[in-house]
C-alpha positions as semicolon CSV with decimal commas, in nm:
position;residue;x (nm);y (nm);z (nm)
1;M;-3,995;1,152;1,672
2;T;-4,176;1,433;1,491
3;E;-4,327;1,388;1,146
4;N;-4,021;1,537;0,976
5;G;-3,797;1,285;1,152
6;K;-3,645;1,518;1,413
7;V;-3,604;1,412;1,777
8;Q;-3,862;1,577;2,001
9;N;-3,684;1,519;2,331
10;Y;-3,311;1,541;2,384
11;S;-3,245;1,426;2,738
12;E;-3,019;1,202;2,946
13;E;-3,197;0,895;2,809
14;Q;-3,071;0,970;2,457
15;I;-2,706;0,951;2,564
16;Q;-2,598;0,594;2,493
17;V;-2,310;0,450;2,692
18;L;-2,131;0,160;2,523
19;E;-1,971;-0,041;2,799
20;G;-1,658;-0,251;2,770
21;L;-1,601;-0,382;2,419
22;E;-1,951;-0,295;2,292
23;A;-1,806;0,022;2,136
24;V;-1,567;-0,186;1,926
25;R;-1,844;-0,409;1,793
26;K;-2,064;-0,107;1,725
27;R;-1,796;0,088;1,535
28;P;-1,525;-0,161;1,429
29;G;-1,394;0,071;1,155
30;M;-1,270;0,316;1,420
31;Y;-1,033;0,050;1,554
32;I;-0,924;-0,158;1,254
33;G;-0,996;0,073;0,959
34;S;-1,268;-0,135;0,792
35;T;-1,455;-0,465;0,802
36;S;-1,327;-0,559;0,455
37;I;-1,047;-0,804;0,374
38;R;-0,803;-0,535;0,489
39;G;-0,957;-0,509;0,836
40;L;-0,975;-0,887;0,863
41;H;-0,599;-0,923;0,818
42;H;-0,541;-0,631;1,053
43;L;-0,663;-0,859;1,335
44;V;-0,369;-1,092;1,273
45;Y;-0,122;-0,802;1,269
46;E;-0,251;-0,676;1,606
47;I;-0,177;-1,008;1,777
48;V;0,155;-1,059;1,594
49;D;0,260;-0,703;1,686
50;N;0,230;-0,797;2,053
51;S;0,478;-1,080;1,992
52;I;0,703;-0,844;1,794
53;D;0,702;-0,605;2,091
54;E;0,827;-0,894;2,306
55;A;1,104;-0,946;2,050
56;L;1,195;-0,576;2,051
57;A;1,222;-0,599;2,429
58;G;1,467;-0,888;2,383
59;Y;1,249;-1,173;2,510
60;C;1,122;-1,345;2,193
61;D;1,287;-1,480;1,877
62;L;1,020;-1,716;1,737
63;I;0,667;-1,636;1,622
64;E;0,448;-1,906;1,467
65;V;0,130;-1,807;1,281
66;T;-0,110;-2,077;1,165
67;I;-0,421;-2,052;0,950
68;N;-0,627;-2,343;1,083
69;E;-0,863;-2,565;0,883
70;D;-1,168;-2,370;1,004
71;N;-1,008;-2,037;0,901
72;S;-0,925;-1,942;1,258
73;I;-0,578;-1,807;1,339
74;T;-0,327;-1,924;1,599
75;V;-0,034;-1,699;1,696
76;R;0,228;-1,849;1,927
77;D;0,548;-1,691;2,056
78;N;0,827;-1,777;2,300
79;G;0,819;-1,446;2,488
80;R;0,764;-1,390;2,859
81;G;0,392;-1,467;2,847
82;I;0,118;-1,221;2,946
83;P;0,103;-1,173;3,324
84;T;-0,181;-1,376;3,480
85;G;-0,190;-1,255;3,842
86;I;-0,457;-1,028;3,991
87;H;-0,429;-0,673;3,857
88;P;-0,377;-0,430;4,147
89;K;-0,625;-0,170;4,019
90;M;-0,889;-0,377;3,836
91;N;-0,889;-0,663;4,091
92;I;-0,928;-0,928;3,818
93;P;-0,660;-1,143;3,649
94;T;-0,430;-0,929;3,431
95;L;-0,477;-1,171;3,138
96;E;-0,849;-1,087;3,146
97;V;-0,776;-0,712;3,175
98;V;-0,558;-0,722;2,862
99;H;-0,829;-0,898;2,658
100;T;-1,145;-0,726;2,781
101;I;-1,054;-0,365;2,861
102;L;-0,954;-0,108;2,600
103;H;-0,627;0,082;2,647
104;A;-0,487;-0,178;2,881
105;G;-0,132;-0,294;2,817
106;G;0,234;-0,262;2,903
107;K;0,296;0,030;2,664
108;F;0,175;0,332;2,860
109;G;0,479;0,470;3,034
110;G;0,553;0,163;3,245
111;E;0,867;-0,047;3,223
112;G;0,701;-0,330;3,025
113;Y;0,824;-0,211;2,684
114;K;1,091;0,043;2,590
115;V;1,001;0,026;2,218
116;S;0,659;-0,060;2,083
117;G;0,465;-0,021;1,760
118;G;0,124;-0,046;1,927
119;L;0,050;0,303;2,062
120;H;-0,306;0,260;2,180
121;G;-0,293;-0,070;2,371
122;V;-0,614;-0,184;2,204
123;G;-0,479;-0,479;2,003
124;A;-0,574;-0,790;2,198
125;S;-0,902;-0,650;2,331
126;V;-1,018;-0,530;1,988
127;V;-0,938;-0,864;1,825
128;N;-1,127;-1,036;2,108
129;A;-1,429;-0,808;2,063
130;L;-1,444;-0,879;1,689
131;S;-1,396;-1,255;1,719
132;E;-1,666;-1,517;1,734
133;R;-1,442;-1,695;1,983
134;M;-1,093;-1,654;2,125
135;E;-0,877;-1,871;2,344
136;V;-0,553;-1,759;2,509
137;E;-0,297;-1,991;2,662
138;V;-0,005;-1,851;2,862
139;H;0,310;-2,038;2,960
140;R;0,468;-1,848;3,248
141;E;0,656;-1,920;3,569
142;G;0,623;-2,297;3,524
143;K;0,241;-2,292;3,483
144;I;0,000;-2,306;3,187
145;W;-0,290;-2,062;3,217
146;R;-0,594;-2,048;2,992
147;Q;-0,901;-1,832;2,931
148;A;-1,170;-1,846;2,660
149;Y;-1,397;-1,570;2,528
150;E;-1,694;-1,533;2,294
151;R;-1,741;-1,199;2,119
152;G;-1,524;-1,032;2,382
153;V;-1,694;-1,180;2,686
154;P;-1,507;-1,432;2,907
155;V;-1,678;-1,773;2,908
156;T;-1,425;-1,933;3,144
157;R;-1,220;-1,809;3,435
158;V;-0,842;-1,770;3,409
159;E;-0,745;-2,119;3,518
160;C;-0,424;-2,317;3,556
161;I;-0,441;-2,625;3,333
162;G;-0,093;-2,772;3,377
163;E;0,279;-2,723;3,418
164;T;0,539;-2,620;3,158
165;D;0,909;-2,567;3,108
166;R;0,867;-2,296;2,842
167;T;0,738;-1,939;2,828
168;G;0,520;-1,755;2,581
169;T;0,165;-1,677;2,470
170;M;-0,058;-1,869;2,227
171;T;-0,371;-1,695;2,097
172;T;-0,634;-1,862;1,877
173;F;-0,921;-1,654;1,739
174;K;-1,199;-1,691;1,483
175;P;-1,319;-1,360;1,332
176;D;-1,690;-1,295;1,371
177;P;-1,889;-1,338;1,045
178;E;-2,147;-1,094;1,190
179;I;-1,879;-0,822;1,168
180;F;-1,671;-0,904;0,859
181;E;-1,781;-0,909;0,496
182;E;-1,573;-1,220;0,436
183;V;-1,394;-1,444;0,684
184;R;-1,122;-1,603;0,476
185;F;-0,753;-1,522;0,520
186;D;-0,522;-1,469;0,224
187;F;-0,188;-1,647;0,259
188;E;-0,010;-1,404;0,024
189;I;-0,125;-1,093;0,213
190;L;0,004;-1,237;0,540
191;Q;0,335;-1,355;0,397
192;K;0,415;-1,008;0,260
193;R;0,375;-0,845;0,602
194;F;0,568;-1,119;0,783
195;R;0,854;-1,103;0,532
196;E;0,871;-0,727;0,595
197;L;0,874;-0,778;0,974
198;A;1,152;-1,038;0,944
199;F;1,364;-0,797;0,738
200;L;1,315;-0,520;0,996
201;N;1,393;-0,745;1,294
202;R;1,691;-0,962;1,204
203;N;1,674;-1,168;1,523
204;I;1,319;-1,288;1,464
205;R;1,207;-1,607;1,292
206;I;0,844;-1,608;1,173
207;I;0,685;-1,932;1,052
208;L;0,357;-1,907;0,859
209;T;0,156;-2,229;0,811
210;D;-0,167;-2,275;0,615
211;K;-0,349;-2,594;0,717
212;R;-0,641;-2,543;0,479
213;L;-0,636;-2,818;0,217
214;D;-0,813;-2,823;-0,118
215;A;-0,777;-2,974;-0,467
216;E;-0,474;-2,755;-0,537
217;N;-0,306;-2,775;-0,194
218;K;-0,293;-3,136;-0,076
219;E;-0,051;-3,061;0,210
220;P;-0,013;-2,770;0,455
221;K;0,172;-2,472;0,309
222;I;0,465;-2,354;0,522
223;M;0,688;-2,049;0,479
224;E;0,967;-1,936;0,711
225;F;1,101;-1,582;0,728
226;H;1,437;-1,508;0,885
227;Y;1,699;-1,269;0,746
228;E;2,027;-1,237;0,933
229;G;2,120;-0,953;0,697
230;G;1,820;-0,750;0,816
231;I;1,754;-0,438;0,608
232;V;2,062;-0,504;0,391
233;S;1,880;-0,820;0,279
234;F;1,566;-0,605;0,240
235;V;1,737;-0,370;-0,010
236;E;1,881;-0,670;-0,191
237;Y;1,527;-0,816;-0,212
238;I;1,375;-0,488;-0,342
239;N;1,648;-0,451;-0,608
240;R;1,652;-0,813;-0,722
241;N;1,471;-0,727;-1,048
242;K;1,668;-0,406;-1,112
243;E;2,012;-0,330;-1,250
244;V;2,228;-0,204;-0,965
245;I;2,520;0,028;-1,049
246;H;2,740;-0,076;-0,756
247;P;2,745;-0,425;-0,601
248;D;2,778;-0,339;-0,232
249;I;2,485;-0,219;-0,021
250;I;2,580;0,075;0,202
251;Y;2,480;0,020;0,566
252;I;2,492;0,290;0,833
253;S;2,356;0,298;1,187
254;G;2,359;0,505;1,502
255;T;2,211;0,516;1,851
256;K;2,123;0,770;2,114
257;E;1,952;0,744;2,451
258;N;1,597;0,677;2,334
259;A;1,640;0,588;1,967
260;E;1,839;0,378;1,725
261;I;1,841;0,402;1,349
262;E;1,977;0,187;1,068
263;I;1,974;0,268;0,698
264;A;2,064;0,051;0,400
265;L;2,096;0,201;0,052
266;Q;2,201;0,113;-0,301
267;Y;2,175;0,286;-0,638
268;T;2,017;0,133;-0,950
269;D;2,007;0,249;-1,310
270;S;1,638;0,347;-1,281
271;F;1,517;0,707;-1,288
272;T;1,303;0,713;-0,975
273;E;1,377;0,700;-0,603
274;N;1,239;0,439;-0,365
275;I;1,270;0,523;0,003
276;F;1,088;0,286;0,239
277;S;1,076;0,412;0,596
278;Y;0,960;0,252;0,921
279;A;0,925;0,361;1,283
280;N;0,890;0,076;1,532
281;D;0,804;-0,156;1,240
282;I;0,515;0,066;1,128
283;P;0,548;0,172;0,760
284;T;0,566;0,553;0,753
285;T;0,443;0,587;0,396
286;E;0,410;0,966;0,431
287;G;0,765;0,995;0,562
288;G;0,837;1,218;0,857
289;T;1,132;1,363;1,046
290;H;1,355;1,056;0,998
291;V;1,309;1,073;0,620
292;T;1,362;1,452;0,610
293;G;1,686;1,416;0,807
294;F;1,807;1,143;0,573
295;K;1,729;1,343;0,256
296;T;1,899;1,657;0,387
297;A;2,211;1,469;0,490
298;I;2,259;1,258;0,175
299;T;2,223;1,570;-0,045
300;K;2,486;1,759;0,155
301;V;2,730;1,466;0,180
302;I;2,727;1,387;-0,193
303;N;2,760;1,755;-0,288
304;D;3,054;1,796;-0,051
305;Y;3,223;1,483;-0,186
306;A;3,161;1,581;-0,551
307;R;3,324;1,920;-0,490
308;K;3,613;1,759;-0,307
309;I;3,697;1,537;-0,607
310;N;3,634;1,833;-0,841
311;A;3,335;1,666;-1,015
312;I;3,146;1,991;-0,945
313;K;3,351;2,301;-1,019
314;E;3,362;2,605;-0,790
315;N;3,136;2,817;-1,012
316;E;2,881;2,538;-1,079
317;K;2,547;2,489;-0,901
318;N;2,497;2,227;-0,632
319;L;2,317;1,902;-0,706
320;M;1,953;1,911;-0,594
321;G;1,790;1,649;-0,372
322;E;1,609;1,484;-0,663
323;D;1,942;1,449;-0,849
324;V;2,105;1,278;-0,552
325;R;1,809;1,041;-0,502
326;E;1,754;0,935;-0,865
327;G;1,776;0,555;-0,882
328;L;1,821;0,529;-0,504
329;T;1,670;0,240;-0,308
330;A;1,685;0,299;0,067
331;V;1,531;0,142;0,376
332;I;1,518;0,354;0,693
333;N;1,449;0,151;1,008
334;L;1,397;0,358;1,322
335;K;1,327;0,227;1,673
336;L;1,239;0,485;1,939
337;T;1,082;0,497;2,284
338;N;0,805;0,754;2,238
339;P;0,700;0,778;1,873
340;Q;0,470;1,065;1,779
341;F;0,271;0,979;1,468
342;E;0,070;1,237;1,281
343;G;-0,292;1,140;1,220
344;Q;-0,487;0,827;1,307
345;T;-0,327;0,623;1,031
346;K;0,021;0,659;1,186
347;T;0,189;0,702;0,847
348;K;0,405;1,008;0,924
349;L;0,654;1,046;1,208
350;G;0,650;1,379;1,391
351;N;0,928;1,357;1,655
352;A;1,125;1,681;1,598
353;E;1,449;1,558;1,762
354;I;1,472;1,261;1,523
355;R;1,547;1,487;1,225
356;S;1,879;1,616;1,364
357;F;1,964;1,271;1,504
358;T;1,918;1,107;1,162
359;E;2,096;1,392;0,984
360;N;2,401;1,366;1,211
361;V;2,426;0,987;1,181
362;V;2,398;0,989;0,799
363;T;2,640;1,281;0,758
364;E;2,908;1,117;0,972
365;K;2,875;0,755;0,853
366;L;2,809;0,820;0,481
367;T;3,100;1,068;0,457
368;Y;3,327;0,804;0,608
369;Y;3,195;0,537;0,366
370;L;3,256;0,752;0,055
371;E;3,610;0,835;0,170
372;E;3,686;0,467;0,229
373;N;3,522;0,344;-0,096
374;P;3,625;0,589;-0,373
375;K;3,530;0,352;-0,657
376;T;3,166;0,323;-0,542
377;A;3,162;0,693;-0,449
378;K;3,266;0,792;-0,802
379;I;2,992;0,574;-0,958
380;I;2,730;0,740;-0,737
381;V;2,854;1,092;-0,816
382;E;2,850;1,021;-1,191
383;K;2,493;0,895;-1,165
384;T;2,383;1,210;-0,981
385;L;2,555;1,437;-1,235
386;L;2,373;1,261;-1,521
387;S;2,048;1,320;-1,334
388;F;2,137;1,687;-1,284
389;R;2,192;1,740;-1,659
390;A;1,866;1,560;-1,743
391;R;1,679;1,768;-1,483
392;E;1,814;2,086;-1,640
393;A;1,686;1,963;-1,978
394;A;1,348;1,885;-1,819
395;R;1,337;2,234;-1,664
396;K;1,393;2,390;-2,006
397;A;1,120;2,167;-2,152
398;R;0,882;2,279;-1,876
399;E;0,961;2,645;-1,934
400;L;0,908;2,600;-2,307
401;T;0,570;2,437;-2,236
402;K;0,471;2,725;-2,006
403;R;0,579;2,988;-2,264
404;K;0,381;2,811;-2,537
405;S;0,078;2,794;-2,309
406;A;0,100;3,165;-2,230
407;L;0,106;3,252;-2,602
408;E;-0,188;3,024;-2,690
409;S;-0,550;3,124;-2,633
410;T;-0,601;2,810;-2,426
411;S;-0,351;2,589;-2,251
412;L;-0,571;2,278;-2,277
413;P;-0,497;2,006;-2,536
414;G;-0,689;2,035;-2,862
415;K;-0,840;1,685;-2,843
416;L;-0,976;1,740;-2,492
417;A;-1,356;1,770;-2,475
418;D;-1,388;1,955;-2,145
419;C;-1,688;1,965;-1,912
420;T;-1,883;2,278;-1,812
421;E;-1,862;2,226;-1,432
422;R;-1,572;2,414;-1,272
423;D;-1,572;2,252;-0,927
424;P;-1,298;1,983;-0,953
425;S;-1,462;1,769;-0,683
426;K;-1,764;1,723;-0,914
427;C;-1,562;1,665;-1,233
428;E;-1,420;1,350;-1,389
429;I;-1,204;1,292;-1,694
430;F;-1,199;0,977;-1,906
431;I;-0,862;0,906;-2,067
432;V;-0,976;0,696;-2,361
433;E;-0,773;0,469;-2,586
434;G;-0,823;0,544;-2,956
435;D;-1,003;0,813;-3,157
436;S;-1,312;0,603;-3,243
437;A;-1,376;0,516;-2,879
438;G;-1,309;0,880;-2,792
439;G;-1,576;0,984;-3,042
440;S;-1,836;0,750;-2,886
441;A;-1,738;0,868;-2,536
442;K;-1,774;1,234;-2,634
443;Q;-2,124;1,171;-2,771
444;G;-2,232;0,947;-2,484
445;R;-2,101;1,150;-2,189
446;D;-2,277;1,394;-1,960
447;R;-2,092;1,709;-2,069
448;R;-2,183;1,890;-1,749
449;F;-1,923;1,701;-1,540
450;Q;-1,749;1,450;-1,771
451;A;-1,444;1,542;-1,982
452;I;-1,295;1,316;-2,251
453;L;-0,929;1,299;-2,354
454;P;-0,862;1,052;-2,639
455;L;-0,514;0,901;-2,669
456;W;-0,383;0,718;-2,970
457;G;-0,072;0,533;-3,076
458;K;0,197;0,376;-2,859
459;M;0,271;0,552;-2,532
460;L;0,610;0,611;-2,372
461;N;0,719;0,353;-2,114
462;V;0,830;0,592;-1,837
463;E;1,001;0,309;-1,648
464;K;1,278;0,344;-1,907
465;A;1,279;0,723;-1,950
466;R;1,378;1,037;-1,758
467;E;1,155;1,334;-1,684
468;D;1,275;1,540;-1,984
469;K;1,151;1,265;-2,219
470;V;0,812;1,265;-2,042
471;Y;0,761;1,638;-2,104
472;G;0,848;1,600;-2,469
473;N;0,618;1,301;-2,530
474;D;0,317;1,384;-2,748
475;K;0,103;1,114;-2,579
476;L;0,175;1,213;-2,218
477;S;0,202;1,593;-2,240
478;P;-0,177;1,624;-2,313
479;V;-0,245;1,424;-1,994
480;I;-0,012;1,648;-1,790
481;T;-0,169;1,964;-1,932
482;A;-0,530;1,843;-1,896
483;L;-0,490;1,745;-1,529
484;G;-0,308;2,069;-1,449
485;V;-0,101;1,947;-1,152
486;N;0,244;1,910;-1,316
487;I;0,468;1,610;-1,241
488;G;0,751;1,492;-1,018
489;E;0,878;1,736;-0,756
490;D;0,657;2,015;-0,901
491;I;0,325;1,833;-0,853
492;D;0,054;2,046;-0,691
493;L;-0,271;1,862;-0,609
494;S;-0,452;2,188;-0,536
495;K;-0,452;2,254;-0,911
496;L;-0,610;1,918;-1,005
497;R;-0,894;1,993;-1,249
498;Y;-1,078;1,659;-1,209
499;H;-1,102;1,457;-0,886
500;K;-1,180;1,138;-1,076
501;V;-0,927;1,039;-1,343
502;I;-1,069;0,732;-1,517
503;I;-0,862;0,519;-1,755
504;M;-1,094;0,366;-2,016
505;A;-0,936;0,111;-2,251
506;D;-1,047;-0,196;-2,443
507;A;-1,093;-0,525;-2,257
508;D;-0,818;-0,695;-2,459
509;V;-0,441;-0,740;-2,437
510;D;-0,367;-0,406;-2,607
511;G;-0,604;-0,234;-2,367
512;Q;-0,429;-0,398;-2,072
513;H;-0,099;-0,268;-2,206
514;I;-0,231;0,090;-2,239
515;R;-0,367;0,073;-1,881
516;T;-0,035;-0,054;-1,747
517;L;0,162;0,219;-1,928
518;L;-0,067;0,490;-1,790
519;L;-0,061;0,345;-1,438
520;T;0,320;0,330;-1,453
521;F;0,323;0,698;-1,553
522;F;0,089;0,796;-1,269
523;Y;0,284;0,584;-1,016
524;R;0,627;0,716;-1,111
525;Y;0,544;1,082;-1,184
526;M;0,206;1,160;-1,024
527;R;0,205;0,925;-0,725
528;P;0,002;1,162;-0,498
529;L;-0,292;1,112;-0,738
530;I;-0,290;0,741;-0,651
531;E;-0,220;0,798;-0,281
532;N;-0,519;1,034;-0,258
533;G;-0,757;0,803;-0,446
534;H;-0,801;1,002;-0,770
535;I;-0,714;0,727;-1,023
536;Y;-0,976;0,478;-1,144
537;I;-1,009;0,204;-1,405
538;A;-1,332;0,184;-1,609
539;Q;-1,483;-0,160;-1,653
540;P;-1,641;-0,187;-2,000
541;P;-1,854;-0,499;-2,055
542;L;-1,716;-0,792;-2,250
543;Y;-2,054;-0,930;-2,366
544;R;-2,408;-0,819;-2,441
545;V;-2,659;-1,103;-2,395
546;R;-3,011;-1,080;-2,539
547;K;-3,316;-1,300;-2,555
548;G;-3,636;-1,141;-2,674
549;K;-3,684;-0,816;-2,483
550;E;-3,439;-0,911;-2,210
551;E;-3,089;-0,763;-2,241
552;Y;-2,790;-0,788;-2,007
553;Y;-2,428;-0,668;-2,009
554;V;-2,167;-0,890;-1,845
555;Y;-1,804;-0,808;-1,771
556;N;-1,622;-1,142;-1,789
557;D;-1,664;-1,509;-1,873
558;R;-1,755;-1,604;-1,515
559;E;-2,044;-1,355;-1,514
560;L;-2,156;-1,486;-1,853
561;Q;-2,172;-1,845;-1,729
562;K;-2,351;-1,736;-1,412
563;L;-2,614;-1,538;-1,610
564;L;-2,678;-1,825;-1,851
565;A;-2,715;-2,068;-1,560
566;E;-2,951;-1,839;-1,366
567;K;-3,169;-1,781;-1,675
568;N;-3,138;-2,141;-1,789
569;W;-3,033;-2,014;-2,133
570;K;-2,812;-2,213;-2,369
571;K;-2,543;-2,062;-2,590
572;E;-2,656;-2,278;-2,879
573;D;-3,017;-2,160;-2,844
574;G;-3,099;-1,957;-3,154
575;N;-3,307;-1,711;-2,955
576;V;-3,007;-1,622;-2,737
577;T;-2,772;-1,362;-2,888
578;I;-2,430;-1,316;-2,731
579;Q;-2,233;-1,023;-2,867
580;R;-1,868;-1,001;-2,768
581;F;-1,729;-0,647;-2,769
582;K;-1,375;-0,645;-2,908
583;G;-1,330;-0,277;-2,834
584;L;-1,493;0,035;-2,695
585;G;-1,537;0,166;-3,047
586;E;-1,787;-0,116;-3,121
587;M;-2,034;0,032;-2,874
588;N;-2,261;0,313;-2,976
589;P;-2,269;0,623;-2,749
590;E;-2,584;0,510;-2,566
591;Q;-2,435;0,167;-2,487
592;L;-2,107;0,320;-2,368
593;W;-2,294;0,561;-2,140
594;E;-2,523;0,294;-1,999
595;T;-2,254;0,033;-1,931
596;T;-1,931;0,222;-1,861
597;M;-1,987;0,593;-1,797
598;N;-2,318;0,640;-1,612
599;P;-2,235;0,682;-1,238
600;E;-2,566;0,511;-1,154
601;T;-2,494;0,187;-1,342
602;R;-2,120;0,165;-1,414
603;T;-1,845;-0,024;-1,230
604;I;-1,515;0,159;-1,177
605;I;-1,218;0,033;-0,977
606;Q;-1,029;0,276;-0,755
607;I;-0,652;0,225;-0,769
608;R;-0,498;0,209;-0,422
609;M;-0,141;0,160;-0,308
610;E;-0,170;-0,080;-0,015
611;D;0,192;-0,196;-0,017
612;P;0,461;0,045;-0,149
613;V;0,727;-0,229;-0,174
614;E;0,500;-0,458;-0,375
615;S;0,377;-0,170;-0,596
616;D;0,733;-0,079;-0,689
617;E;0,815;-0,444;-0,757
618;I;0,519;-0,499;-0,990
619;F;0,593;-0,191;-1,205
620;T;0,961;-0,285;-1,218
621;I;0,878;-0,639;-1,331
622;L;0,613;-0,545;-1,587
623;M;0,778;-0,239;-1,741
624;G;1,150;-0,263;-1,652
625;E;1,452;-0,375;-1,855
626;K;1,483;-0,733;-1,725
627;V;1,290;-0,992;-1,927
628;E;1,334;-1,299;-1,705
629;P;1,140;-1,164;-1,402
630;R;0,856;-1,067;-1,637
631;K;0,843;-1,423;-1,776
632;E;0,837;-1,565;-1,422
633;F;0,557;-1,325;-1,322
634;I;0,343;-1,422;-1,623
635;H;0,410;-1,792;-1,565
636;K;0,312;-1,760;-1,197
637;Y;-0,016;-1,577;-1,255
638;A;-0,121;-1,714;-1,595
639;K;-0,296;-2,012;-1,434
640;M;-0,515;-1,770;-1,237
641;V;-0,649;-1,611;-1,558
642;N;-0,907;-1,797;-1,764
643;N;-0,922;-1,531;-2,031
644;L;-0,679;-1,248;-2,091
645;D;-0,970;-1,017;-2,167
646;I;-1,097;-1,038;-1,807
């Protein structure tokens, strides 16, 4: 190395070759996304997906997943069992090839699997590489075969250990604490994914068992997932906390040589659409050709039917796609031989031929359904016409807003204290509850890159309102104008004026309510902001603790107890002062900057949408019309909260 840190020699010796599974251990994020709790659970999905592929091939109908006492995982299926004979090319047992060599599997153009979610064939070998230990037991052709590994390296040969009258594969692995930040599996995270898989594959039964016992769980926890109704049951599950406008769930399906599709749909009285799409069991959260084909077809079919029954007159405009999809819940489940996913994350399907295939199936089957079920058809058409009229009102409201903006010297809200920086990637805006807190934030901020928008009074609950009401709302229109991206179908992220949008509210119940209302607004009308990681929650401190010259800010009761214990301070000690902040307005500008706004010292939480189905469910429960689900939700999670201010 030279003095300035540059490499003097660049030769063959500097080219590092990572052999076998070393590359996985060196760069685990390339294979499982991250080494956080998300990546940890991804290991389980990789092994379960192999069993699901056996089910898709028609050889497996039972998958058992067990969280063992030592936090290892066992996945057992009744499929064909991984082949154990000598591999013709590698000249070692095929079981060992599958678990020690990347891109080895039955999904690369052979006849092993017609349909598969795992494109890269890295599942078993990557899990092996990132596990402290792994043991695989295969029941196949009357024999039981076994091999054990440590950190991806075989520690035993593939050996026959007995005879059997069943078939299948059982894999037990313990994630490596040298790789993962935390090695503890979350039962709820796993159950959500397995419920989803059971909905999408009606012939599969998945049993999840948690053998870890503690003071709260005295016996193993067991959940079984099996839905003979498939995606019809899925739509019923998604809509269970919503008011549906027709009782029957519409089911349509179709097949062609290399693909089969099924779609279940039902309308609710809500004002937003929820389309959940999958390709080979992989959630395609960014949509793709199957979703485009569906949207095109449903718009055409409902317009044609509405004109046929004279609900739309000859001289009237057609319904738009957003009118037809208002209040729609739909699940699109596609299985195909050669899926082409766009990007590494595999969240958007790119197969061009699937668009016309989906469009043709939906056009034919949905047209037939509406003809055969005129009562339901009429309800749906009436719902779409109501949406059309509301959208026209919203369009007029938008145009009025634009005309007003053009006439004014500035289009930004009067209460906005803008920043001087003009590069959006360097700018952040704090949406602050209350004028007094807004005043402190304006004085405490760094005006070069921090903008402040104070909000006051009760905000509109958009879960119960259409888009025209949103534009006319005096609490939300300043947010829309300040961010600059518009809402709904018109949203344009290229016009976003601040790449960090930070909600800053009091650490009390009212503050929680304001945060939830704003998050509901962003989720329903500006969802790309959440999907692209632009929305954050500020974390103001709950207490200031002082003794002499020492001063600390803590953010919840647990942190307070921990600080007092570490310092050996007592609450009743007269020299110890504990100030509890009831609101942001109680802090002076310097305190607010130091604790909540300074990028060097603050804590902010980025809002992410890990599970679209669960996200929709939570907003529906918390902000929707039905009271009973909200009571159940509060009852379920109240015991997990020591203090509502946390």
